[in-house]
ChimeraX commands (.cxc) that place a marker at each C-alpha (Angstrom):
marker #1 position 85.31,114.71,125.92 radius 0.5
marker #1 position 84.42,112.34,123.13 radius 0.5
marker #1 position 86.12,109.13,122.07 radius 0.5
marker #1 position 86.07,109.15,118.29 radius 0.5
marker #1 position 86.51,106.16,115.99 radius 0.5
marker #1 position 88.97,106.78,113.16 radius 0.5
marker #1 position 89.25,105.13,109.78 radius 0.5
marker #1 position 92.80,103.90,110.49 radius 0.5
marker #1 position 93.44,100.31,111.43 radius 0.5
marker #1 position 95.48,99.96,114.62 radius 0.5
marker #1 position 99.20,99.21,114.67 radius 0.5
marker #1 position 102.03,100.32,116.93 radius 0.5
marker #1 position 103.76,103.47,115.70 radius 0.5
marker #1 position 107.10,102.86,113.97 radius 0.5
marker #1 position 110.27,103.70,115.88 radius 0.5
marker #1 position 111.83,107.11,115.26 radius 0.5
marker #1 position 110.31,110.27,113.84 radius 0.5
marker #1 position 107.40,109.96,111.43 radius 0.5
marker #1 position 104.82,112.34,110.01 radius 0.5
marker #1 position 101.26,111.03,109.68 radius 0.5
marker #1 position 102.13,107.31,109.84 radius 0.5
marker #1 position 99.80,105.01,107.91 radius 0.5
marker #1 position 98.17,102.05,109.58 radius 0.5
marker #1 position 98.35,98.49,108.29 radius 0.5
marker #1 position 96.47,97.47,105.14 radius 0.5
marker #1 position 94.42,94.82,106.95 radius 0.5
marker #1 position 93.25,93.96,110.44 radius 0.5
marker #1 position 90.26,93.95,112.76 radius 0.5
marker #1 position 91.12,96.59,115.36 radius 0.5
marker #1 position 90.53,100.25,114.54 radius 0.5
marker #1 position 91.92,103.38,116.16 radius 0.5
marker #1 position 89.82,105.39,118.57 radius 0.5
marker #1 position 91.18,108.79,119.63 radius 0.5
marker #1 position 90.46,111.11,122.49 radius 0.5
marker #1 position 88.54,110.15,125.59 radius 0.5
marker #1 position 85.07,110.12,127.03 radius 0.5
marker #1 position 83.49,110.81,130.39 radius 0.5
marker #1 position 84.69,107.43,131.68 radius 0.5
marker #1 position 88.39,108.19,131.01 radius 0.5
marker #1 position 90.80,110.10,133.25 radius 0.5
marker #1 position 91.35,113.72,132.25 radius 0.5
marker #1 position 94.94,113.02,131.08 radius 0.5
marker #1 position 93.60,110.59,128.45 radius 0.5
marker #1 position 91.05,113.00,126.94 radius 0.5
marker #1 position 93.25,114.37,124.16 radius 0.5
marker #1 position 93.44,113.65,120.44 radius 0.5
marker #1 position 96.96,112.23,120.70 radius 0.5
marker #1 position 95.72,109.39,122.93 radius 0.5
marker #1 position 95.03,106.27,120.85 radius 0.5
marker #1 position 93.05,103.19,121.79 radius 0.5
marker #1 position 92.35,100.07,119.76 radius 0.5
marker #1 position 89.10,98.21,119.47 radius 0.5
marker #1 position 86.28,96.97,117.31 radius 0.5
marker #1 position 83.76,99.72,116.40 radius 0.5
marker #1 position 80.74,97.65,117.45 radius 0.5
marker #1 position 81.95,97.40,121.07 radius 0.5
marker #1 position 79.27,98.54,123.49 radius 0.5
marker #1 position 81.51,100.04,126.20 radius 0.5
marker #1 position 82.29,103.27,124.34 radius 0.5
marker #1 position 80.34,106.14,125.89 radius 0.5
marker #1 position 79.70,109.59,124.46 radius 0.5
marker #1 position 78.52,111.45,121.41 radius 0.5
marker #1 position 79.65,114.37,119.27 radius 0.5
marker #1 position 77.48,117.21,118.09 radius 0.5
marker #1 position 78.32,118.37,114.58 radius 0.5
marker #1 position 76.80,121.15,112.52 radius 0.5
marker #1 position 76.63,121.12,108.76 radius 0.5
marker #1 position 76.21,124.47,107.04 radius 0.5
marker #1 position 73.13,124.86,104.90 radius 0.5
marker #1 position 73.87,126.49,101.55 radius 0.5
marker #1 position 71.02,128.32,99.90 radius 0.5
marker link #1:1,2 radius 0.2
marker link #1:2,3 radius 0.2
marker link #1:3,4 radius 0.2
marker link #1:4,5 radius 0.2
marker link #1:5,6 radius 0.2
marker link #1:6,7 radius 0.2
marker link #1:7,8 radius 0.2
marker link #1:8,9 radius 0.2
marker link #1:9,10 radius 0.2
marker link #1:10,11 radius 0.2
marker link #1:11,12 radius 0.2
marker link #1:12,13 radius 0.2
marker link #1:13,14 radius 0.2
marker link #1:14,15 radius 0.2
marker link #1:15,16 radius 0.2
marker link #1:16,17 radius 0.2
marker link #1:17,18 radius 0.2
marker link #1:18,19 radius 0.2
marker link #1:19,20 radius 0.2
marker link #1:20,21 radius 0.2
marker link #1:21,22 radius 0.2
marker link #1:22,23 radius 0.2
marker link #1:23,24 radius 0.2
marker link #1:24,25 radius 0.2
marker link #1:25,26 radius 0.2
marker link #1:26,27 radius 0.2
marker link #1:27,28 radius 0.2
marker link #1:28,29 radius 0.2
marker link #1:29,30 radius 0.2
marker link #1:30,31 radius 0.2
marker link #1:31,32 radius 0.2
marker link #1:32,33 radius 0.2
marker link #1:33,34 radius 0.2
marker link #1:34,35 radius 0.2
marker link #1:35,36 radius 0.2
marker link #1:36,37 radius 0.2
marker link #1:37,38 radius 0.2
marker link #1:38,39 radius 0.2
marker link #1:39,40 radius 0.2
marker link #1:40,41 radius 0.2
marker link #1:41,42 radius 0.2
marker link #1:42,43 radius 0.2
marker link #1:43,44 radius 0.2
marker link #1:44,45 radius 0.2
marker link #1:45,46 radius 0.2
marker link #1:46,47 radius 0.2
marker link #1:47,48 radius 0.2
marker link #1:48,49 radius 0.2
marker link #1:49,50 radius 0.2
marker link #1:50,51 radius 0.2
marker link #1:51,52 radius 0.2
marker link #1:52,53 radius 0.2
marker link #1:53,54 radius 0.2
marker link #1:54,55 radius 0.2
marker link #1:55,56 radius 0.2
marker link #1:56,57 radius 0.2
marker link #1:57,58 radius 0.2
marker link #1:58,59 radius 0.2
marker link #1:59,60 radius 0.2
marker link #1:60,61 radius 0.2
marker link #1:61,62 radius 0.2
marker link #1:62,63 radius 0.2
marker link #1:63,64 radius 0.2
marker link #1:64,65 radius 0.2
marker link #1:65,66 radius 0.2
marker link #1:66,67 radius 0.2
marker link #1:67,68 radius 0.2
marker link #1:68,69 radius 0.2
marker link #1:69,70 radius 0.2
marker link #1:70,71 radius 0.2
view
């Protein structure tokens, strides 16, 4: 249950079928996907998109990631 900032800038999806639509080339709002502990269960999925500015303070959560160590 983690809201994750994405590199994409936010824009509404185009009408009709698309595969991996690209965001706009400029803008201030970025895409955040998923949900955190403050969101309803139905919104905690990767297909759920929010828009916002990455330095907003109301995003709650963290993600644990492991990086393999090559020897």
